[in-house]
C-alpha positions in Angstrom: 48.5 97.7 170.3 48.6 101.4 171.4 48.0 104.0 168.8 48.3 107.8 168.9 45.9 109.3 166.3 46.7 112.9 165.4 43.9 114.4 163.4 42.5 118.0 163.6 39.2 117.3 161.7 36.9 116.5 164.6 34.4 114.5 162.6 37.0 112.4 160.8 39.1 112.0 163.9 36.1 110.8 166.0 35.2 108.3 163.2 38.8 107.0 162.8 39.2 106.6 166.6 36.0 104.6 166.8 36.9 102.4 163.8 40.4 101.7 165.1 39.0 100.8 168.5 36.6 98.4 166.8 39.8 96.8 165.3 40.9 96.2 168.9 43.5 99.0 169.1 43.9 101.2 172.2 43.7 104.8 170.8 44.6 108.2 172.1 43.5 111.1 170.0 45.2 114.5 169.7 43.6 117.2 167.6 46.7 119.3 166.9 50.5 119.1 166.9 50.9 120.8 170.3 48.6 118.3 171.9 50.3 115.4 170.2 53.7 116.4 171.7 52.1 116.9 175.1 51.2 113.1 175.0 54.9 112.4 175.0 55.6 114.7 178.0 53.1 112.8 180.2 54.1 109.3 179.1 57.2 107.4 177.9 58.3 108.3 174.4 57.9 104.7 173.3 54.6 103.9 174.9 52.8 104.2 171.5 53.4 101.4 169.1 52.3 103.4 166.0 51.4 107.1 165.4 48.8 107.9 162.7 49.8 111.4 161.9 47.9 113.9 159.7 50.2 116.0 157.5 48.4 119.3 157.8 47.8 120.3 161.4 47.3 123.6 163.3 50.0 124.7 165.8 52.7 122.3 164.6 52.7 120.5 161.2 52.9 116.7 160.9 56.4 117.0 159.3 57.7 119.0 162.3 56.2 116.5 164.8 57.9 113.7 162.9 61.2 115.5 163.0 60.9 116.2 166.8 59.9 112.7 167.7 62.7 111.1 165.7 65.2 113.5 167.3 67.5 112.5 170.3 65.2 114.4 172.6 62.3 112.0 172.2 64.1 109.1 170.3 60.7 107.6 169.3 61.3 104.2 167.9 57.7 103.2 167.0 56.0 103.4 163.7 54.8 106.7 162.1 52.2 106.7 159.3 51.4 109.9 157.5 47.8 110.5 156.5 47.8 113.1 153.8 45.8 114.6 150.9 49.2 115.3 149.2 49.6 112.5 146.7 52.6 113.9 144.8 55.7 111.8 144.9 57.9 114.6 146.2 55.6 115.1 149.2 55.5 111.4 150.0 59.3 111.1 149.8 59.7 114.1 152.1 57.5 112.4 154.7 59.6 109.2 154.5 62.9 111.1 154.6 61.7 112.9 157.7 61.4 109.6 159.5 57.9 108.3 158.7 57.6 104.5 157.9 54.6 104.7 155.6 52.0 107.1 154.2 48.3 106.8 153.2 46.5 109.2 150.9 43.0 110.5 151.7 40.4 109.2 151.1 41.1 105.6 152.1 39.3 102.6 153.4 39.7 102.0 157.2 40.7 98.3 156.5 43.7 99.7 154.5 44.7 101.9 157.4 44.4 98.9 159.8 46.5 96.8 157.5 49.2 99.4 157.3 49.3 99.9 161.0 49.8 96.2 161.6 52.5 96.0 158.9 54.5 98.9 160.3 54.2 97.6 163.8 55.5 94.2 162.7 58.6 95.9 161.1 59.2 98.1 164.2 58.5 95.6 166.9 62.1 94.5 167.4 64.0 96.4 168.6 61.9 99.2 169.9 64.6 101.0 172.0 68.2 102.0 171.2 71.1 99.9 172.6 71.2 102.0 175.7 68.0 103.4 177.2 67.8 105.2 180.5 65.1 106.1 183.1 66.1 107.9 186.3 69.0 106.1 187.9 68.7 102.9 185.8 69.7 102.0 182.2 69.3 99.0 180.0 71.6 97.8 177.3 69.6 96.2 174.4 72.7 94.5 172.9 74.2 93.2 176.1 70.9 92.3 177.8 71.9 94.2 181.0 70.3 96.5 183.6 72.6 99.0 185.3 72.6 101.4 188.2 75.7 103.5 188.4 78.6 100.9 188.5 76.3 97.9 189.3 75.3 95.8 186.4 72.8 92.9 186.3 73.0 90.3 183.5 69.7 88.9 182.2 68.7 86.1 179.9 67.2 87.0 176.6 63.6 86.2 177.7 64.1 87.9 181.1 65.4 91.0 179.3 62.5 91.1 176.9 60.1 90.9 179.8 62.0 93.5 181.8 62.3 95.8 178.9 58.5 96.2 178.3 58.0 97.0 182.0 61.0 99.3 182.1 60.0 101.4 179.0 56.5 101.7 180.4 57.6 102.4 184.0 54.7 103.5 186.2 52.1 102.1 183.8 50.3 98.8 184.4 51.1 96.3 181.6 48.4 93.7 180.9 49.3 90.0 181.0 47.9 89.7 177.4 50.3 92.5 176.3 53.2 90.8 177.9 52.4 87.5 176.2 52.0 89.2 172.9 55.3 91.1 173.1 57.6 88.6 174.9 56.2 85.3 173.4 54.8 86.4 170.1 55.3 83.1 168.3 54.5 80.7 171.2 50.8 80.1 171.7 51.3 77.6 174.5 52.7 80.0 177.0 50.4 80.4 180.0 49.9 83.0 182.7 51.8 80.8 185.1 54.9 81.1 182.8 54.7 84.8 183.0 54.5 84.6 186.8 57.5 82.4 186.9 59.6 84.8 184.9 58.4 87.7 187.1 59.6 85.7 190.1 63.0 85.2 188.6 63.3 88.9 187.7 62.4 89.9 191.2 65.1 87.7 192.6 67.7 89.2 190.3 66.5 92.8 190.8 66.9 92.4 194.5 70.6 93.3 193.8 69.4 96.9 193.6 67.5 96.8 196.9 64.4 98.9 197.2 65.3 101.3 194.3 63.3 99.2 191.8 60.4 96.7 192.1 57.8 94.9 190.1 54.3 95.4 191.5 51.6 92.9 190.8 48.1 94.2 189.9 45.8 91.4 190.8 44.2 89.6 187.9 45.4 92.4 185.6 49.2 92.5 185.1 52.4 94.1 186.4 53.8 97.6 186.9 57.5 98.5 187.3 58.2 101.1 190.0 61.5 103.0 190.2 62.4 104.9 193.3 62.8 108.6 192.4 62.0 107.5 188.8 60.8 109.9 186.1 
């Protein structure tokens, strides 16, 4: 699971990052609101599963960051957990109304934060894009299970679409086989790497409809990466 930690207290932020990594999360750490938003300018808006967001931040407040990320500009669909010293009901409700999924009041035990992250991620896991999501010249329709380029539309099966979607959203980034198995086959422990390879093979055949504009690149012994010609 990929986490964006936004915490301006350097000592606390460093400790939280280390503890979350011990809990097997992949963590990026931003020390202020401006830096947090920069993370979304250099990667896909939905590349973070959960954001752990401090309420009081320099540059841009946590509330403002939450509003921006939930706006159509970023359309962030992952989980947002506010970390706050403000324990009044009004403040907590304000955070939830802004678009947060949960909040945790300082001080707290790290195991409580880990539990809340996992709970929010379970609730947010499906769906994690809007019905229509576009990158460059391509768009996917989450309801119809289709991939489109201009007037050309490709129909996928549900499993093929789930696999393509995780690659599409993270276009340009290598997705580990373990991440693919966790996202696409979360309830089936019997799925092997060879099954992933078979679905990748089927996807490649279908994507050939679009010629060289899109391709799935294999990263040997690691995973896969989706490349879009003239992609963003």
